[in-house]
C-alpha positions as CSV (number, residue, x, y, z in Angstrom):
1,M,-9.1,-71.0,48.0
2,A,-8.6,-70.3,51.5
3,V,-4.6,-69.0,53.3
4,T,-4.1,-72.1,55.5
5,P,-2.1,-70.4,58.6
6,E,1.0,-72.6,57.7
7,E,1.1,-71.2,54.5
8,V,1.8,-68.0,56.2
9,A,3.2,-69.4,58.7
10,D,5.8,-70.3,56.1
11,A,5.3,-66.7,54.3
12,M,5.8,-65.1,57.5
13,F,9.4,-67.3,57.9
14,E,10.2,-66.4,53.8
15,M,9.9,-62.3,55.1
16,V,12.2,-62.6,57.8
17,K,14.5,-64.3,56.5
18,E,14.6,-63.0,53.6
19,Y,15.0,-59.7,54.9
20,Q,17.7,-60.9,58.0
21,G,20.2,-58.8,59.2
22,R,18.4,-56.1,58.1
23,K,15.0,-55.2,58.9
24,K,14.0,-55.9,62.3
25,F,9.9,-57.1,61.6
26,K,7.1,-56.5,64.1
27,A,4.8,-58.4,64.8
28,S,2.1,-56.0,62.5
29,D,4.5,-55.4,60.2
30,L,4.0,-58.6,59.7
31,T,0.0,-59.7,59.8
32,K,0.3,-56.2,57.0
33,A,1.9,-57.8,54.6
34,M,0.5,-61.4,55.7
35,I,-2.6,-59.5,54.0
36,Q,-0.8,-57.4,51.2
37,K,0.2,-60.4,50.0
38,F,-3.4,-63.2,50.2
39,G,-5.4,-60.4,50.3
40,E,-8.2,-59.5,52.7
41,A,-10.4,-61.8,51.3
42,E,-8.5,-65.5,51.9
43,C,-5.9,-63.4,55.5
44,D,-7.4,-61.9,58.5
45,K,-5.5,-60.9,61.7
46,K,-6.3,-63.2,63.0
47,L,-5.2,-66.1,60.8
48,C,-2.1,-64.7,60.7
């Protein structure tokens, strides 16, 4: 099952919310984390 852009966006939001005030994320950090979480077959840079 393919991951939707909304699922990726929600996961990114939750990750940023979890680390709020402790870490600043760059776009590339979030992209790498989402690819690691969902797998390369389901999530790519374009989707992120």
